[in-house]
C-alpha positions as CSV (number, residue, x, y, z in Angstrom):
1,M,15.9,-47.2,7.6
2,E,18.7,-45.2,9.2
3,R,20.4,-42.3,7.5
4,D,23.8,-44.1,7.1
5,E,22.4,-47.4,6.1
6,A,23.0,-47.2,2.3
7,P,26.0,-45.9,0.5
8,S,25.6,-42.7,-1.5
9,A,25.1,-43.2,-5.2
10,R,27.6,-40.4,-5.9
11,S,30.2,-41.8,-3.6
12,A,29.8,-45.2,-5.1
13,G,30.3,-43.8,-8.6
14,A,26.8,-44.7,-9.7
15,S,25.2,-43.2,-12.8
16,P,22.4,-40.8,-12.1
17,F,20.4,-43.1,-14.4
18,A,20.9,-46.2,-12.2
19,P,17.8,-48.4,-11.8
20,P,15.6,-48.1,-8.7
21,A,16.6,-49.6,-5.4
22,K,13.9,-51.1,-3.2
23,R,14.2,-50.4,0.6
24,S,12.0,-51.3,3.5
25,V,10.6,-48.4,5.5
26,T,8.3,-48.2,8.5
27,I,5.4,-45.7,8.2
28,A,2.9,-45.4,11.1
29,G,4.1,-48.7,12.5
30,H,3.7,-50.6,9.2
31,Q,6.5,-52.0,7.0
32,T,6.3,-51.1,3.3
33,A,8.8,-51.1,0.4
34,V,9.7,-48.1,-1.6
35,S,11.6,-48.2,-4.9
36,L,13.6,-45.1,-5.8
37,E,16.6,-44.4,-8.0
38,P,19.8,-44.0,-5.9
39,I,20.0,-40.3,-6.7
40,F,16.5,-39.8,-5.0
41,W,17.6,-42.0,-2.0
42,D,20.6,-39.7,-1.7
43,A,18.5,-36.6,-1.9
44,L,16.0,-38.0,0.7
45,C,18.8,-38.9,3.1
46,A,20.3,-35.4,2.7
47,Q,17.0,-33.7,3.4
48,A,16.4,-35.9,6.4
49,A,19.9,-35.0,7.7
50,R,19.2,-31.2,7.2
51,E,15.9,-31.6,9.1
52,E,17.7,-33.8,11.7
53,V,15.1,-36.5,11.5
54,P,15.3,-40.2,10.5
55,V,14.5,-41.0,6.9
56,N,11.4,-42.9,8.0
57,V,10.0,-39.8,9.7
58,L,10.5,-37.7,6.6
59,I,8.9,-40.4,4.4
60,A,5.9,-40.5,6.9
61,R,5.5,-36.7,6.6
62,I,5.6,-37.0,2.8
63,D,3.0,-39.8,3.0
64,V,0.6,-37.6,5.1
65,E,0.9,-34.8,2.5
66,R,0.4,-37.4,-0.3
67,L,-2.8,-38.8,1.2
68,A,-4.3,-35.3,1.6
69,A,-4.1,-34.8,-2.2
70,A,-7.3,-35.1,-4.2
71,Q,-5.8,-37.9,-6.3
72,P,-2.9,-39.3,-4.2
73,P,0.0,-40.6,-6.3
74,N,1.9,-43.7,-5.3
75,L,4.4,-43.2,-2.5
76,A,7.6,-43.3,-4.7
77,S,6.1,-40.7,-7.0
78,A,5.1,-38.5,-4.1
79,I,8.7,-38.7,-2.7
80,R,10.2,-37.7,-6.1
81,C,7.8,-34.8,-6.5
82,W,8.3,-33.6,-3.0
83,L,12.1,-33.6,-3.4
84,F,11.8,-31.9,-6.8
85,E,9.5,-29.2,-5.4
86,R,12.2,-28.5,-2.6
87,T,14.9,-28.3,-5.3
88,L,12.8,-25.7,-7.3
89,S,12.1,-23.6,-4.2
90,S,15.7,-23.4,-3.0
């Protein structure tokens, strides 16, 4: 998934309570689908832009951290928690 692939939920006038959107991503050479609410896709794309990496690379990094947990959550939950943690620490 490229950074500019999907329109921003804010620019599209979407509610922050919009239902999840499923997108295909490639992690370690494997396709998978991730369902996140548009506001989280926006935050993920913004963080990837700040780090100057493709969204897939950022998701792969989050996935590595997720799998290192004693009880790994599903990938979508891990992404939401990862983004929320960044928000709290900034």
